[in-house]
C-alpha positions as CSV (number, residue, x, y, z in Angstrom):
1,M,102.2,55.8,-67.6
2,D,105.2,54.2,-66.0
3,M,108.9,54.7,-66.3
4,T,109.1,52.2,-69.2
5,S,106.9,54.4,-71.4
6,L,109.4,57.3,-71.3
7,P,111.6,57.8,-74.3
8,D,114.8,55.8,-74.6
9,G,117.6,57.4,-72.7
10,A,115.2,59.6,-70.6
11,G,116.4,58.2,-67.3
12,P,119.4,60.5,-66.7
13,R,117.5,63.6,-67.8
14,C,114.6,62.7,-65.5
15,R,116.7,63.4,-62.5
16,A,116.1,67.1,-63.1
17,A,112.3,66.6,-63.0
18,P,112.0,68.2,-59.5
19,W,113.2,71.5,-60.9
20,G,110.5,71.7,-63.5
21,A,111.0,72.0,-67.3
22,V,114.5,73.4,-67.1
23,G,116.8,73.6,-70.1
24,A,120.0,71.7,-70.9
25,G,122.3,74.1,-69.0
26,P,121.2,73.4,-65.5
27,V,121.0,69.6,-66.2
28,T,124.5,69.3,-67.7
29,A,125.9,71.6,-65.0
30,S,124.4,69.5,-62.2
31,F,125.0,66.0,-63.4
32,N,128.6,65.4,-64.3
33,G,129.2,63.2,-67.3
34,L,126.2,64.2,-69.4
35,K,127.1,65.7,-72.8
36,H,125.5,69.1,-73.2
37,E,124.8,68.8,-76.9
38,L,123.0,65.5,-76.4
39,I,120.9,66.9,-73.5
40,A,120.1,70.1,-75.5
41,R,118.9,68.0,-78.4
42,H,116.7,65.6,-76.4
43,L,115.5,67.4,-73.3
44,P,112.9,69.6,-75.0
45,A,111.3,66.6,-76.6
46,L,111.2,64.8,-73.3
47,W,109.3,67.8,-71.6
48,R,106.9,67.9,-74.6
49,R,106.1,64.2,-74.1
50,V,105.8,64.2,-70.3
51,D,105.7,67.0,-67.8
52,P,108.2,67.2,-65.0
53,A,105.5,66.6,-62.3
54,T,104.6,63.3,-63.9
55,V,108.2,62.2,-64.2
56,L,108.8,63.1,-60.5
57,D,105.6,61.1,-59.5
58,L,106.9,58.1,-61.5
59,R,110.3,58.3,-59.8
60,L,108.8,58.5,-56.3
61,R,106.5,55.6,-57.0
62,A,109.4,53.5,-58.4
63,V,111.5,54.3,-55.3
64,D,108.6,53.4,-53.0
65,A,108.2,50.1,-54.8
66,L,111.9,49.3,-54.6
67,L,112.1,50.1,-50.9
68,R,109.1,48.0,-50.2
69,R,110.5,45.1,-52.2
70,C,113.9,45.3,-50.6
71,L,113.0,46.3,-47.0
72,G,109.3,45.2,-46.7
73,D,106.2,47.2,-46.0
74,E,106.7,47.1,-42.2
75,A,110.1,48.7,-42.4
76,V,109.0,51.4,-44.9
77,A,106.0,52.3,-42.7
78,S,108.0,52.3,-39.5
79,A,108.5,55.2,-37.2
80,E,112.3,54.9,-37.7
81,M,111.8,55.3,-41.5
82,A,109.6,58.3,-40.9
83,E,112.3,59.8,-38.7
84,A,115.0,59.1,-41.2
85,A,113.0,60.7,-44.0
86,E,112.4,63.8,-41.8
87,L,116.1,64.1,-41.0
88,A,117.0,63.8,-44.7
89,L,114.4,66.4,-45.6
90,R,115.8,68.8,-43.0
91,A,119.3,68.2,-44.2
92,G,118.3,68.9,-47.8
93,E,116.5,72.1,-46.9
94,A,119.5,73.3,-44.9
95,C,121.5,73.1,-48.1
96,G,119.5,76.0,-49.5
């Protein structure tokens, strides 16, 4: 499976994949501009079609491919990139 095999319009709702199979409330509360009724109607079908762990894996692989295409393998594998990732992780964890 790849991102193109997800249902049409799944992209915005896939941003919630790291949280697990949450309902429409947390998704619309967290991502401004999404219509609650639309999310409530389509999100359950998305989670039935593909589990959140698979969506997250697809997103991470897509980001990895994009970074490698834009920056090159050497930059992505560099010590500086590893340090930046560690700092970003710590900053995110500090947010609670």
